[in-house]
C-alpha positions in Angstrom: 26.7 142.6 174.2 23.7 144.9 173.3 22.1 147.2 175.7 19.2 145.7 177.6 16.1 147.4 176.1 13.9 147.0 179.2 13.8 147.1 183.0 11.0 145.9 185.2 8.6 148.7 186.0 6.4 148.3 189.0 3.4 150.5 188.3 1.9 150.4 191.8 5.2 151.5 193.3 5.5 154.3 190.7 1.9 155.5 191.4 2.3 155.4 195.2 5.8 157.0 195.0 4.6 159.9 192.9 1.1 160.5 194.3 1.9 163.9 195.6 3.7 165.0 192.4 1.8 166.9 189.7 1.7 165.5 186.2 4.6 167.6 185.0 6.8 166.3 187.8 5.8 162.7 187.1 6.8 163.3 183.5 10.2 164.6 184.5 10.7 161.8 186.9 9.9 159.0 184.3 12.1 160.9 181.8 15.0 160.8 184.2 14.4 157.1 185.0 14.4 156.3 181.3 17.5 158.4 180.7 19.3 156.7 183.6 18.4 153.3 182.2 19.8 154.2 178.8 23.0 155.9 180.0 23.6 154.0 183.2 24.1 157.2 185.2 23.0 160.8 185.1 25.2 163.9 185.1 24.6 167.2 186.7 23.8 168.5 183.2 21.2 165.8 182.7 19.5 166.7 186.0 19.6 170.5 185.3 18.3 170.1 181.8 15.1 168.4 183.0 14.5 169.7 186.6 13.9 173.2 187.9 14.4 174.5 191.4 10.7 173.7 192.1 11.2 170.0 191.3 12.6 169.2 194.7 10.3 166.2 195.1 11.6 164.7 191.9 15.3 165.4 192.7 14.9 163.7 196.1 14.2 160.4 194.2 17.9 160.5 193.1 21.2 160.5 195.0 24.5 161.9 194.0 27.1 159.3 194.6 30.8 159.7 195.4 31.6 159.2 191.6 29.8 162.5 190.9 26.8 160.9 189.1 23.1 160.8 189.9 21.2 157.5 190.4 17.8 156.4 191.3 18.8 153.5 193.6 15.7 151.4 192.9 16.2 151.6 189.1 19.9 150.8 189.5 19.0 147.7 191.6 16.3 146.5 189.2 18.5 146.9 186.2 21.3 144.9 187.9 18.9 142.2 188.9 17.6 141.9 185.4 21.2 141.8 184.0 22.2 139.0 186.4 19.0 137.1 185.7 19.5 137.4 181.9 23.2 136.3 182.2 22.2 133.3 184.3 19.6 132.3 181.7 22.1 132.7 178.9 24.7 130.7 180.7 22.2 127.9 181.5 21.1 127.8 177.9 24.7 127.5 176.7 25.5 124.8 179.2 22.4 122.8 178.5 22.8 123.0 174.7 26.4 122.0 174.7 26.1 119.2 177.3 22.7 117.7 177.0 21.6 118.1 173.4 21.3 114.6 172.0 19.1 113.8 169.1 16.6 111.5 170.8 15.3 108.4 169.3 12.4 109.2 167.0 9.3 107.3 166.4 9.2 107.1 162.6 5.4 106.8 162.5 5.0 109.8 164.7 7.2 112.0 162.5 5.2 111.0 159.4 1.9 111.9 161.1 3.3 115.3 162.2 4.7 116.0 158.8 1.4 115.0 157.1 -0.6 117.3 159.4 1.8 120.2 158.7 1.5 119.6 155.0 -2.3 119.8 155.3 -2.0 123.0 157.2 0.3 124.4 154.5 -2.2 123.6 151.8 -5.1 125.1 153.8 -3.2 128.3 154.7 -2.2 129.1 151.1 -5.5 128.0 149.7 -3.6 126.5 146.8 -2.6 122.9 146.4 1.2 122.8 146.8 3.2 120.4 144.7 5.0 117.6 146.5 8.3 119.2 145.5 7.3 122.5 147.2 6.2 120.7 150.3 9.4 118.6 150.4 11.5 121.8 149.9 9.7 123.5 152.7 10.4 120.7 155.1 14.0 120.3 154.0 14.6 124.0 154.7 13.3 123.8 158.3 15.2 120.6 159.2 
């Protein structure tokens, strides 16, 4: 499975939680949060490469766990919540597609009207009159 490219970011919480930091410290903090999200955990080397001894306020936003890695607890929790939510959506989609997908009865007249409206839109968008063969090929490709 591919790495989740995003995590929920609560801007108000970030602003309130960093209000006493200067802009450089905020930059270091958001950089460490992004790095943790990408790597899953931070090493001592990660922390030392970004923070200086003066960045105590930033370093206090992270804990060093018994496994020897650094984590921002809030980010870890938010990433786990998003992962669980995404997995539940994926599982529901798989269940629903495999169990409940039944081609419903179609109203033939309704389909003809929809297709005719789509054909008109195709002609209008291109500015050219399409041949019936082009239109039929288009609709055969999307069915």
